[in-house]
C-alpha positions in Angstrom: 28.5 6.7 -9.3 26.6 8.1 -6.7 23.5 10.5 -7.5 25.2 13.4 -6.1 28.4 12.9 -8.2 26.1 12.4 -11.1 24.3 15.3 -10.4 27.5 17.6 -10.1 29.1 16.5 -13.3 25.7 16.5 -15.4 25.1 20.1 -14.0 28.9 21.0 -15.0 28.6 19.5 -18.3 25.1 21.1 -19.2 25.5 24.2 -17.5 29.1 25.0 -18.4 28.0 26.8 -21.5 25.8 30.1 -20.6 23.2 29.4 -23.6 21.7 26.4 -21.3 21.7 28.5 -18.3 20.2 31.3 -20.0 17.5 28.6 -21.4 16.9 27.5 -18.1 16.4 30.9 -16.8 13.9 31.6 -19.7 12.2 28.4 -19.3 11.6 29.3 -15.6 10.3 32.9 -16.3 7.9 31.6 -18.6 6.9 28.6 -16.6 6.4 30.2 -13.3 3.4 32.5 -14.5 1.8 29.6 -16.3 1.9 27.7 -13.3 0.9 30.5 -11.2 -2.3 31.0 -13.5 -3.2 27.4 -14.0 -2.8 26.6 -10.0 -4.5 30.0 -8.8 -1.4 31.5 -7.2 -2.2 34.4 -9.4 -5.8 35.3 -10.1 -6.9 37.0 -13.1 -10.5 38.2 -12.4 -11.6 38.7 -15.9 -10.8 34.8 -16.7 -12.8 33.7 -13.4 -16.2 32.9 -13.4 -17.0 35.4 -10.5 -14.6 38.4 -10.8 -14.3 40.1 -7.6 -14.8 44.0 -7.9 -12.4 46.7 -7.0 -9.1 44.6 -7.6 -6.4 45.0 -9.9 -6.2 43.0 -13.3 -4.0 40.3 -11.7 -3.9 39.9 -8.0 -1.8 37.5 -5.7 -4.4 34.9 -4.2 -5.7 36.3 -0.8 -6.4 32.4 -0.1 -3.2 31.1 -1.1 -2.0 28.1 0.6 2.1 29.0 1.0 3.2 25.4 1.0 1.6 24.5 -1.9 2.7 27.7 -3.5 6.1 26.9 -2.9 5.9 23.3 -4.3 4.3 24.8 -7.2 7.5 27.2 -7.7 9.4 24.3 -7.4 7.6 22.3 -10.1 8.2 25.4 -12.4 12.0 25.5 -11.5 12.3 21.5 -12.0 10.8 21.3 -15.1 12.8 24.3 -16.7 15.9 22.5 -15.6 14.7 19.3 -17.2 13.9 21.2 -20.6 17.4 22.6 -20.5 18.9 19.3 -20.2 16.5 17.9 -22.9 17.8 20.5 -25.3 21.3 20.0 -24.5 20.7 16.2 -25.3 19.1 16.7 -28.4 21.7 19.6 -29.9 24.6 18.3 -28.1 24.5 14.5 -27.8 22.0 14.0 -30.6 20.3 10.8 -28.8 16.7 10.6 -27.8 14.8 7.5 -27.7 11.9 6.0 -25.8 14.0 3.4 -24.2 17.3 5.4 -23.4 17.4 7.7 -20.0 16.9 10.8 -22.7 13.4 9.3 -23.4 12.8 9.1 -19.7 13.7 13.0 -19.3 11.0 13.8 -21.9 8.3 11.4 -20.7 8.6 11.9 -16.9 9.4 15.7 -17.3 6.3 16.1 -19.4 4.3 13.7 -17.1 5.6 15.7 -14.0 4.7 18.9 -15.9 1.4 18.0 -16.8 0.3 16.5 -13.4 1.6 19.7 -11.8 -1.6 21.5 -13.4 -3.7 19.4 -11.4 -2.5 21.0 -8.2 -3.9 23.8 -6.8 -2.2 26.1 -4.3 -5.7 27.3 -3.1 -8.1 25.6 -0.8 -10.9 27.6 -1.9 -10.5 28.3 -5.4 -10.6 25.6 -8.5 -7.7 25.6 -11.3 -9.2 27.8 -13.7 -8.3 25.6 -16.5 -10.4 22.8 -15.3 -13.5 25.1 -15.0 -13.0 26.2 -18.6 -13.2 22.8 -19.8 -16.2 22.0 -17.7 -14.4 19.7 -15.4 -15.1 22.5 -11.9 -16.7 19.5 -10.0 -13.4 17.2 -10.3 -11.4 20.2 -8.4 -13.4 19.3 -5.1 -11.5 16.1 -5.1 -8.2 17.8 -6.0 -8.4 20.4 -3.2 -7.7 17.3 -1.0 -5.0 15.7 -2.9 -3.0 18.8 -4.0 -0.1 18.4 -1.8 0.2 14.4 -3.2 -0.4 15.5 -6.6 2.3 18.2 -6.4 4.9 16.0 -4.6 4.4 13.2 -7.4 5.1 15.7 -10.1 7.9 16.8 -8.1 9.2 13.4 -8.0 8.6 12.6 -11.6 10.5 15.8 -12.7 13.4 15.1 -10.1 13.5 11.4 -11.6 13.7 12.9 -15.4 16.4 15.3 -14.2 18.4 12.2 -12.7 18.0 10.3 -15.8 19.0 13.4 -18.1 22.4 13.7 -16.0 23.0 10.3 -16.2 22.5 10.2 -19.9 24.5 13.3 -20.3 27.8 12.1 -18.2 27.6 8.8 -19.9 26.9 10.0 -23.2 29.9 12.6 -22.7 32.3 9.6 -21.7 31.5 7.7 -24.7 31.8 11.0 -26.8 35.5 11.4 -25.7 
């Protein structure tokens, strides 16, 4: 079966029920601000080391790299799709193991989501969570590799979604 056909069938199976569409939208609404804060798309001056004076409590980063920000938004969208697929598998198919495709959804999806937090959308700013952990120096390296990190994260998330759709399509064929 071709990948496009698998994605089409898998999406129809998973998102035919409105609760999974709602879950994907809810996850996106939660993940987008989290990734925006962690990768400095949105800056909260009270959380940073040098808060600029006279700016609102949260503002869009003026040094924002728009292609990198688009990749981070894409990561949030793909991660929310992957989570909705994983919940569908857990609730409808009731099958997740490390070696199954469902396990790949959890592993690669989780890995892609975590890797995305190391990306930064700003060429000047540092991911705030690294500064909080005392790892601000490593962000000088991450700035140069921000684009490959975001692309690797997207690749892992796409792999996990593909594995999830494969598992859903095959699981529903077996269930019938």
